[in-house]
C-alpha positions in Angstrom: 38.9 -6.9 1.2 35.5 -6.4 -0.3 34.3 -10.0 -0.4 32.3 -12.1 2.0 34.0 -14.9 3.8 33.3 -18.3 2.1 31.8 -19.6 5.3 28.8 -17.3 4.6 27.8 -19.2 1.4 25.0 -20.9 3.5 23.4 -17.5 4.0 23.8 -16.4 0.4 22.8 -19.7 -1.4 21.1 -17.7 -4.1 24.1 -15.7 -5.2 27.8 -16.1 -6.0 29.9 -14.9 -3.1 32.5 -13.5 -5.4 29.9 -11.2 -7.0 28.8 -9.7 -3.7 30.8 -6.6 -2.7 30.8 -5.8 1.0 30.7 -2.0 0.4 28.4 -1.8 -2.6 26.0 -4.5 -1.3 26.1 -3.5 2.4 22.3 -3.2 2.7 21.7 -6.6 1.2 24.4 -8.3 3.3 23.3 -6.7 6.6 19.6 -7.5 6.0 20.3 -11.1 5.2 22.6 -11.7 8.1 20.3 -9.9 10.6 17.5 -12.2 9.3 19.2 -15.5 9.1 22.7 -15.1 10.4 24.4 -16.8 13.3 26.7 -15.6 16.1 29.8 -15.8 13.9 28.1 -13.7 11.1 26.9 -11.1 13.7 30.5 -10.8 14.9 31.7 -10.3 11.4 29.0 -7.7 10.8 30.2 -5.8 13.9 33.8 -5.9 12.6 32.9 -4.9 9.1 30.2 -2.2 9.5 29.6 0.6 12.0 27.0 0.1 14.7 25.0 2.9 13.1 24.9 1.2 9.7 23.7 -2.1 11.3 21.1 -0.3 13.5 19.7 1.7 10.5 19.4 -1.5 8.4 17.6 -3.2 11.3 15.2 -0.2 11.6 14.5 0.0 7.9 14.5 -3.6 6.8 11.2 -5.0 5.5 12.6 -8.6 5.8 12.6 -8.8 9.6 9.7 -10.4 11.4 8.1 -9.0 14.6 10.1 -11.5 16.6 13.3 -10.3 14.9 12.4 -6.6 15.5 11.7 -7.4 19.2 15.1 -8.9 19.5 16.9 -6.0 17.8 14.9 -3.5 19.7 16.4 -5.0 22.9 19.9 -5.2 21.4 19.9 -1.6 20.2 17.7 -0.2 23.0 15.1 1.2 20.5 11.3 1.3 20.7 9.7 -1.6 18.9 7.4 0.7 16.9 10.4 2.4 15.3 11.0 -0.6 13.1 9.7 -0.4 9.6 8.7 -4.1 9.6 6.4 -3.4 12.5 4.8 -0.3 10.9 3.9 -2.2 7.7 2.3 -5.1 9.5 
């Protein structure tokens, strides 16, 4: 299945869920859910994408704040200065 669960409409209020493909739009989906997702969406991310995909998006996302990057640096055991959002600040 290449569609997002309907319960995620709250995170993608600006798009039609049926037009978002989980494979083609993986960067967009991962970025959005890392930024504003909840526990259920993070569990879905872990079931849908590889840990490496999620980690790479966290590292390269420009959408994350310093607070977000600090959290994900602890989750992924990565240095805080390796996050692109920290480098651009």
